[in-house]
Every structure is written in structure tokens, then in C-alpha cells.
C-alpha positions in Angstrom: 7.5 -9.6 13.1 11.0 -9.9 11.6 11.1 -13.5 10.6 14.3 -14.8 8.9 14.1 -14.7 5.2 11.8 -11.7 5.0 12.2 -8.1 3.8 11.5 -7.0 7.4 14.5 -9.0 8.6 16.7 -7.2 6.1 15.3 -3.8 6.9 16.3 -4.3 10.5 19.8 -5.7 9.7 23.0 -3.7 10.2 23.9 -1.3 7.4 27.1 -1.2 5.4 29.0 -2.8 2.5 30.8 -5.3 4.7 27.6 -7.3 4.6 27.2 -9.2 1.4 24.0 -10.5 -0.3 24.8 -13.1 -2.9 22.0 -14.2 -5.3 21.9 -17.1 -7.6 20.1 -16.7 -10.9 18.1 -19.7 -12.3 15.4 -20.9 -9.9 16.2 -18.2 -7.3 15.9 -14.8 -8.9 14.2 -16.1 -12.0 11.7 -18.9 -12.3 13.0 -21.7 -14.6 16.2 -21.8 -16.5 17.4 -19.0 -18.7 19.7 -21.3 -20.7 16.7 -23.3 -21.9 15.1 -20.1 -23.3 18.3 -19.4 -25.3 18.5 -23.0 -26.6 14.9 -22.9 -27.7 15.3 -19.5 -29.5 18.3 -20.8 -31.4 16.4 -23.9 -32.5 13.4 -21.8 -33.7 15.7 -19.5 -35.7 17.5 -22.3 -37.3 20.8 -21.4 -35.6 20.9 -24.9 -34.1 20.1 -28.2 -35.7 17.6 -30.7 -34.3 20.5 -33.0 -33.6 22.4 -30.3 -31.7 19.3 -29.5 -29.7 18.8 -33.2 -28.8 22.5 -33.4 -27.9 22.1 -30.4 -25.5 19.0 -31.9 -23.9 20.8 -35.2 -23.4 23.8 -33.4 -21.9 21.5 -31.6 -19.5 19.8 -34.9 -18.5 23.2 -36.6 -18.0 24.3 -33.8 -15.7 21.1 -33.9 -13.7 21.5 -37.6 -13.3 25.1 -37.2 -12.2 26.5 -38.9 -15.2 28.6 -35.9 -16.3 30.2 -32.9 -14.7 28.9 -29.3 -15.1 32.1 -28.5 -17.0 31.1 -31.0 -19.7 27.7 -29.4 -20.1 28.8 -25.8 -20.3 31.7 -26.8 -22.5 29.4 -28.5 -25.0 27.3 -25.3 -25.2 30.5 -23.2 -25.8 31.7 -25.5 -28.6 28.3 -25.2 -30.4 28.7 -21.4 -30.4 32.3 -21.5 -31.7 32.9 -18.6 -34.2 29.8 -16.6 -33.1 30.3 -12.9 -32.2 30.0 -12.2 -28.5 28.3 -8.9 -29.3 25.6 -10.7 -31.3 25.2 -13.1 -28.4 24.9 -10.2 -25.9 22.2 -8.7 -28.1 20.4 -12.1 -28.1 20.5 -12.2 -24.3 19.1 -8.7 -24.0 16.3 -9.5 -26.5 15.4 -12.8 -24.6 15.4 -10.9 -21.3 12.9 -8.3 -22.6 10.7 -11.0 -24.3 10.8 -13.7 -21.7 13.1 -13.4 -18.7 11.9 -10.1 -17.2 8.4 -11.4 -16.4 10.0 -14.5 -14.8 11.8 -12.6 -12.1 10.2 -13.3 -8.7 8.8 -10.0 -7.3 9.5 -11.4 -3.8 13.2 -11.8 -4.6 13.3 -8.4 -6.3 12.0 -6.9 -3.1 14.8 -8.7 -1.2 17.4 -7.3 -3.6 16.0 -3.8 -3.1 16.0 -4.2 0.7 19.7 -5.2 0.7 20.6 -2.3 -1.6 18.7 0.1 0.7 20.9 -1.1 3.7 24.0 -0.4 1.7 24.9 -4.1 1.5 27.3 -5.4 -1.2 24.8 -7.1 -3.5 26.3 -9.7 -5.9 24.7 -11.8 -8.6 26.7 -15.1 -8.3 25.7 -17.7 -10.9 27.0 -20.6 -12.9 25.2 -19.2 -15.9 27.0 -17.2 -18.6 27.3 -13.5 -18.7 24.9 -13.4 -21.7 22.2 -14.7 -19.3 23.3 -12.9 -16.2 24.1 -9.3 -17.2 20.6 -8.3 -18.5 19.1 -9.4 -15.1 21.8 -7.6 -13.2 21.2 -4.4 -15.1 17.5 -4.6 -14.5 17.9 -5.1 -10.8 20.6 -2.5 -10.4 23.2 -5.1 -9.3 26.8 -3.9 -10.1 28.7 -7.0 -8.9 28.6 -10.2 -11.1 30.3 -13.5 -10.6 29.5 -15.8 -13.5 31.0 -17.9 -16.3 32.4 -16.2 -19.4 33.0 -17.4 -23.0 36.6 -17.2 -24.2 36.9 -14.8 -27.2 39.6 -14.1 -29.6 41.0 -10.8 -30.8 38.0 -10.3 -33.0 35.5 -10.9 -30.1 34.5 -14.3 -31.6 33.8 -17.2 -29.3 36.6 -19.7 -29.3 34.5 -22.6 -28.1 35.9 -22.5 -24.6 34.8 -21.1 -21.3 37.2 -19.0 -19.1 38.6 -20.9 -16.1 38.2 -21.4 -13.3 34.6 -22.6 -13.9 32.1 -21.1 -11.5 30.2 -24.1 -10.2 29.8 -25.8 -6.8 33.2 -25.5 -5.0 34.5 -23.2 -7.8 31.6 -20.8 -7.1 32.3 -20.9 -3.4 36.0 -20.1 -4.1 34.9 -17.2 -6.4 32.7 -15.8 -3.6 35.5 -16.1 -1.1 38.0 -14.3 -3.3 35.5 -11.5 -4.1 34.7 -11.1 -0.4 38.4 -10.9 0.6 39.1 -8.3 -2.1 36.0 -6.2 -1.2 36.0 -6.3 2.6 32.9 -8.4 2.8 32.4 -10.4 6.0 30.9 -13.7 5.0 30.0 -14.6 8.6 27.4 -11.7 8.5 26.4 -12.1 4.9 23.4 -13.7 3.1 23.3 -16.3 0.3 20.2 -17.1 -1.8 20.2 -20.2 -4.0 18.2 -23.2 -5.0 20.7 -25.8 -6.2 22.4 -28.8 -4.4 25.7 -27.6 -5.8 25.4 -24.5 -3.6 25.4 -26.3 -0.2 29.1 -25.6 0.3 28.5 -21.9 -0.1 25.5 -22.0 2.3 27.9 -23.2 5.0 30.2 -20.2 4.4 27.8 -17.4 5.2 26.1 -16.5 8.4 22.7 -16.2 6.9 22.0 -19.0 4.5 18.7 -18.6 2.7 17.8 -21.7 0.5 15.3 -20.4 -2.1 12.9 -22.9 -3.8 15.3 -25.7 -2.8 14.9 -29.4 -3.7 16.8 -32.6 -3.1 20.0 -32.3 -1.1 19.8 -28.6 -0.3 16.2 -28.9 1.0 17.3 -31.9 3.2 20.3 -30.1 4.6 18.3 -26.9 5.2 15.6 -28.8 7.1 18.3 -30.7 9.2 20.2 -27.5 10.1 17.1 -25.3 10.6 17.9 -22.8 7.8 14.9 -20.7 6.8 13.6 -21.9 3.5 12.1 -19.4 1.0 9.5 -20.8 -1.5 7.8 -18.7 -4.2 5.2 -19.6 -6.8 4.3 -16.1 -8.1 5.9 -16.7 -11.4 4.3 -20.1 -12.1 2.0 -18.5 -14.6 2.9 -21.1 -17.2 1.9 -23.9 -14.9 -1.3 -25.8 -15.7 -2.7 -25.1 -12.2 -2.5 -21.3 -12.6 -3.9 -21.4 -16.1 -6.8 -23.7 -15.1 -7.6 -21.4 -12.1 -7.6 -18.4 -14.3 -9.8 -20.1 -16.9 -12.2 -21.2 -14.2 -12.4 -17.7 -12.8 -13.1 -16.2 -16.2 -15.7 -18.9 -16.8 -17.8 -17.4 -13.9 -18.2 -14.1 -15.9 -21.1 -15.3 -18.1 -23.0 -16.6 -15.1 -22.6 -13.3 -13.2 -23.5 -11.4 -16.4 -26.7 -13.4 -16.7 -27.6 -12.6 -13.1 -26.9 -8.9 -13.7 -29.2 -8.9 -16.7 -31.9 -10.6 -14.7 -31.5 -8.1 -11.9 -31.7 -5.2 -14.3 -34.8 -6.5 -16.0 -36.4 -7.3 -12.6 -35.9 -3.9 -11.2 -36.1 -2.1 -14.6 -33.0 -0.3 -13.6 -29.8 -0.8 -15.6 -27.6 0.5 -12.8 -28.8 -2.2 -10.4 -27.8 -4.8 -12.9 -24.4 -3.2 -13.5 -23.8 -3.0 -9.7 -24.6 -6.7 -9.4 -22.0 -7.5 -12.0 -19.2 -5.1 -10.8 -19.6 -6.2 -7.1 -19.6 -9.9 -7.9 -17.5 -10.8 -10.9 -14.2 -9.7 -9.5 -15.0 -11.4 -6.1 -15.5 -14.7 -7.9 -12.5 -14.3 -10.1 -10.2 -13.6 -7.2 -11.7 -16.3 -5.1 -11.2 -18.9 -7.9 -7.6 -17.8 -8.6 -6.7 -17.6 -5.0 -6.0 -13.9 -4.8 -6.4 -12.3 -1.3 -6.4 -8.7 -0.3 -4.9 -7.2 2.8 -6.5 -3.8 2.9 -5.6 -0.9 5.2 -8.0 2.0 5.4 -11.0 0.0 3.9 -13.4 2.4 5.7 -12.2 5.2 3.3 -13.8 3.4 0.3 -17.3 4.5 1.4 -16.5 7.6 3.4 -17.5 10.0 0.6 -19.3 9.1 -2.6 -19.1 9.9 -5.5 -15.3 10.3 -5.7 -12.5 9.8 -8.2 -10.7 6.6 -7.1 -7.1 6.5 -8.4 -4.8 3.6 -8.3 -1.2 2.9 -9.4 -1.1 0.6 -12.5 1.3 -2.3 -12.8 -0.4 -5.2 -14.5 -3.8 -6.6 -15.5 -4.6 -7.5 -11.9 -4.7 -4.1 -10.3 -7.7 -2.7 -12.2 -9.6 -5.8 -11.1 -8.4 -5.3 -7.5 -9.4 -1.6 -7.5 -12.8 -2.4 -9.0 -13.3 -5.1 -6.4 -12.7 -2.5 -3.7 -14.9 0.3 -5.1 -17.6 -2.3 -5.8 -20.7 -0.4 -7.0 -21.9 2.8 -8.6 -18.8 3.6 -10.5 -17.5 3.7 -14.1 -14.0 3.7 -15.5 -11.6 5.3 -17.9 -9.3 3.2 -20.1 -7.2 3.4 -23.2 -8.9 3.2 -26.6 -7.3 -0.3 -27.3 -9.4 -1.8 -24.5 -12.6 -1.1 -26.5 -11.7 -3.9 -28.8 -10.9 -6.3 -25.9 -13.6 -9.1 -26.0 -14.1 -8.8 -22.2 -13.3 -5.2 -21.3 -15.0 -3.7 -24.4 -18.5 -4.9 -23.8 -18.2 -4.5 -20.0 -17.0 -0.9 -20.5 -19.9 -0.1 -22.7 -22.4 -1.4 -20.2 -20.7 0.6 -17.5 -20.7 3.8 -19.6 -16.9 3.8 -19.4 -14.8 6.2 -21.5 -12.2 4.7 -23.8 -9.6 7.5 -24.4 -7.6 7.8 -27.6 -4.4 9.3 -26.3 -3.3 10.2 -29.9 -6.5 12.2 -30.5 -6.6 15.1 -28.1 -10.0 16.4 -29.1 -11.6 13.0 -28.8 -9.9 12.4 -25.4 -11.3 15.7 -24.1 -14.8 14.8 -25.3 -14.5 11.4 -23.5 -13.5 13.0 -20.3 -16.4 15.5 -20.5 -18.7 12.5 -20.7 -17.2 11.1 -17.6 -17.5 14.4 -15.8 -21.2 14.4 -16.5 -21.6 10.9 -15.0 -19.7 12.0 -11.9 -22.0 15.0 -11.5 -24.9 12.5 -11.7 -23.5 10.5 -8.8 -21.2 7.9 -10.3 -17.7 7.5 -8.9 -14.8 7.3 -11.4 -12.1 4.6 -11.3 -8.9 5.6 -13.2 -5.1 5.0 -13.2 -3.5 8.5 -13.2 -0.3 7.1 -14.8 -2.3 6.2 -17.9 -0.3 3.0 -18.6 1.3 0.0 -16.9 4.7 0.8 -15.5 7.6 -1.2 -13.9 6.9 -2.5 -10.4 9.3 -0.2 -8.6 8.2 3.1 -10.1 5.4 5.6 -9.9 5.1 7.3 -13.2 4.1 10.9 -13.8 0.4 11.6 -13.0 -1.7 12.9 -15.9 -4.0 15.8 -15.2 -7.2 14.1 -16.5 -8.4 12.4 -13.3 -7.8 15.5 -11.3 -9.6 17.7 -13.7 -12.6 15.4 -13.6 -12.7 15.7 -9.8 -12.4 19.5 -10.0 -15.1 19.8 -12.7 -17.6 17.5 -10.8 -16.7 19.0 -7.4 -15.9 15.6 -5.9 -12.8 14.3 -3.9 -9.9 12.2 -4.9 -9.5 8.8 -3.0 -6.0 7.3 -3.4 -5.7 3.5 -3.6 -2.1 2.4 -3.3 -1.4 -1.1 -4.4 2.0 -2.4 -3.3 2.6 -5.8 -4.8 0.1 -6.8 -7.5 3.1 -8.2 -9.4 3.0 -11.2 -7.0 -0.2 -12.4 -8.6 0.6 -11.5 -12.2 3.5 -10.4 -14.3 3.2 -7.1 -16.1 1.9 -8.4 -19.4 0.5 -11.7 -18.2 -3.2 -12.6 -18.5 -2.7 -15.6 -16.1 -3.2 -15.0 -12.4 -1.4 -16.7 -9.6 -2.6 -17.2 -6.0 -1.2 -14.7 -3.6 -1.9 -11.9 -1.1 -1.8 -8.3 -2.3 -1.3 -5.3 0.1 -3.5 -2.3 -0.5 -3.7 1.1 1.3 -6.8 3.3 0.8 -6.4 6.9 2.0 -9.1 9.3 3.1 -10.8 11.4 0.5 -8.9 14.5 -0.6 -11.2 17.4 -1.3 -10.6 19.4 -4.5 -12.6 22.5 -3.5 -9.6 24.8 -3.4 -7.9 23.3 -6.5 -7.4 25.7 -9.3 -5.6 25.8 -12.7 -2.8 27.7 -10.9 -2.2 25.2 -8.2 -3.1 22.0 -10.0 0.4 20.9 -10.8 1.4 21.4 -7.1 -1.7 19.5 -5.8 -1.0 16.6 -8.2 2.6 16.4 -7.1 1.4 16.3 -3.5 -0.9 13.3 -4.2 1.8 11.5 -6.2 4.3 12.0 -3.3 1.8 10.1 -1.1 2.2 7.1 -3.4 6.0 7.4 -3.4 6.2 7.7 0.4 3.7 4.8 1.0 5.5 2.4 -1.4 8.9 3.3 0.0 7.8 2.6 3.6 4.7 0.5 3.7 2.4 1.1 6.7 1.8 -1.8 9.0 -1.2 -1.1 11.2 -2.3 2.4 10.6 -2.1 4.8 7.6 0.6 7.5 8.0 -0.2 11.1 8.4 0.7 12.2 4.8 1.7 15.7 4.0 -1.4 16.4 2.0 -3.6 15.7 5.1 -1.4 17.8 7.3 -1.9 20.7 4.9 -5.7 20.2 4.9 -5.8 20.2 8.7 -3.6 23.3 8.9 -5.8 25.0 6.3 -9.0 24.0 8.1 -7.6 25.2 11.5 -6.7 28.5 9.9 -10.2 29.0 8.5 -11.7 28.2 11.9 -9.5 30.8 13.6 -10.5 33.4 11.1 -14.2 32.6 11.7 
């Protein structure tokens, strides 16, 4: 179903640069306000007095209440930075982006940006924020076109205390978009605009596809009255009390489940029964409490052949939990050495006989993997991320050979678990989980009987390509016939003919 305001709608839209996609920054691409982060940082570092900080807060309140114009607010900020180097300020913006802003980017909006880019649309980050806030986000998202406010600088690249005119805000922003569109052959009647602020109502009227995003006040009322599709996201509300309380409540279930696991183990005099009780229940309860749902395609492949090496793509702290929830029982894991000191994962890993690999100590790493191979030979499945570390949400990193060598040594298959959007429920480095639905595809077991040292690199590349293809074109109702399975069928048919 190609509902307005969805990635599917964009994927079905006409191609070409004459269609524009204009994105606001604060509240639309990014949760919260990037300017607040900069002001707080300056206060912490003593680059702004408490009086100046209070003055900026008061100016912001006056603007929100309609007592002053946006030009007054941005002008006050520029005057406070008079004499500062624009280069130093750009470096500050990049640092704040890496420390704070990157994890506030809505993954849903990032998917929208990528979808427009894939259609060849002219994507523009149009914001009333300053370039120091806008440019790091644009670089990260691969957006080349920027319409934003800029500080005036002198011949030494020092801020003069003024902002270049015309100021991009409200009608001024609409004018800037119209000028850009005329100069670049963009047809606004076929274009899209994503924004959250009341000041952007005028621009919403200019485009053929207005998309109010997390709107409030006047924009929300106008959108409801005119029937514009409204986009609302909460996946980057990790700092909210609700998300934090849900996560704490979920973690609080672990001691109860652990106690039950100990009881089951003692009752049956079987450690593995207790471990299975824990692994099959704690992630269920945690996900139920935090509101995480799974939409799984190919779930039957989880039990088609055991033991197996289950591999998953690694993005954040949610996807190991998701993969463990799917595998459920009779498995152990492999993780980096640092997790052994984690108060939760360390004890859990020891109970599960997991291997914690020191990537800086090759000999110790090999010994750890040999231990896992022995467990696999004894009937335990292995859960492991072949990339070895968390990566950015749009990428699939190089696959390490370790997981595949384990499968070869134990004579067991590889089962690919492809997780599309775990970033919806948690940012890359966040330990707070948000409610949301995660899409997962589980592919049939891939036998490793014919894998050798000579063809290992080729076989790994084949499996990695399955991940790339799946993530670039997510299956809807059935799993695609990936190249690796076509090869296996052709190989099997050839063997039957020879027989």
C-alpha cells in the first residue's frame, strides 16, 4: 500500500531532478533543537556567561510567545558570537553533531531522504538554522543543496555579529525555496516539503506534496483542515521519561527471569534447561515492556535446521536482543572482550558459555573460537554478528571469516538474519529503547559442506551480497530467490543428473 507520507509512496513516484524534496532541520530531520545543544555547550565551557545564557533563553521564550521576531532571536545569537572565528564555530558544529546530533536524526526521515535520492529528486535541506548546525547533518545524509542562514564574516573569517540577509524564516524561507527552484528547474507543484513549524505553512501551500512532520499548533490545525498527510515520529524520544521508565521496567524483569531459570536448572538438574528458560523469556519480556514489536518474514527458517550459525547485521544494542529473541533456545554467542565487563552481558555470557573475543590478541581470539566450535559440535547453535562491531544504519560492513570458519569446522549451516530498521527503537549508542516495529527477514539455512579455504572469500561475499540486496529492496510478502540459493539449486540439480 502506497500511503502518502511513506517510503513506498516515494519509491513509486516519478523520477527526475525536476521534483524537489525540501527538508526542515529541527523537529523534522532531528529530534529537538540543535541550537539549544550549542548554547548548552558554550555555557558548560565557559564561553557564555550565565547572564548571556538567561538572555538567550528569554529571547527564545519571547519569540515562542510571539513577543519578538525571529530576526531578533538570531541577531542576538550572532552578536554574542562577535569576533569568533567561523572556522572554530564550524569545528564546534561538527563535534556537537558527532556527540549529540547524529543519534537524534529520525531513522524514518533518513529513509525518506534516501528514497528521494534514489529517485533522482533534488533534495534540499532548507532550514532557518545556521550553517554551523545544518552542514554536518547535510554531509551525513548526503544532501548537497542547503538553504540556511549564515553569519556575516570579515576578511579574517571572524563573525561580525550580523547574519546575512535576507533572513531565511517564514515567508523569507518560502522566497528562498522559490528562487532555488526557479534557478534549478524544480517544479514545486510536483515537489515535497517536510517541516514541523507554524512558520512553514506558507511553504506547504507552494508544493504539490506538503508533508507536515511532527507538527503542532497552527500547522497541525491547517494540515487537519486541508487533509494533508501528517507524519509523526517518536523513535528519537530516548531522553523522554516514558522511554527511560519503560527500559528500566524491562530491565527490572531480568532478575525475576534469572531466578526462574536457576529454579528450572536445579529442578531438572540440567544447566541448559535453566539457560534456555532465561534466553527464551528475558528478551520477550524486555521487548514487551518497552513496546518493541517484530515483523518477521521467514520465521520458519529459525527451526529448519539446528544447530546452525545464526548471523545478523549489527547496528545498535537492540539487534543482538532481537536476534536472541528469534533464536530462542540452545544457543550461545560470541562478543567482543569489552562485554565481559558489562554488568549484564558479562554474567549472562558466562552462564551461556559465550566466547568473549579480544580482537587485539589473535591467539586468544582463535582459542575462543575453538571453544565455540566445540560447543557447536555438541549441538549448540551460535549467534554472532559477522561485521564484528556496530556500523552506521545504511551500511553493511565487511564480514569477518570467524563465523563462517566455525560453521565449516562444526559442519553446520549458516542462517542469515537480516534486520532492517532496529535504529527505529534505539540509536546506535543508546541504552534506552523506544517503542516501535522492527522488520526482520530470516533466510533458509545455507549449507557449508562444499566450503573450502580456497572458496571461502567467494562464499562469504555471496552471503554478504544477500544482505545488501535485501536491505536495498526489502521483501514484502515472500523472501526473494537470492543468488546463493540459485547456485545451491543448480549445484544440486547437477549432482542429481550425474547420479
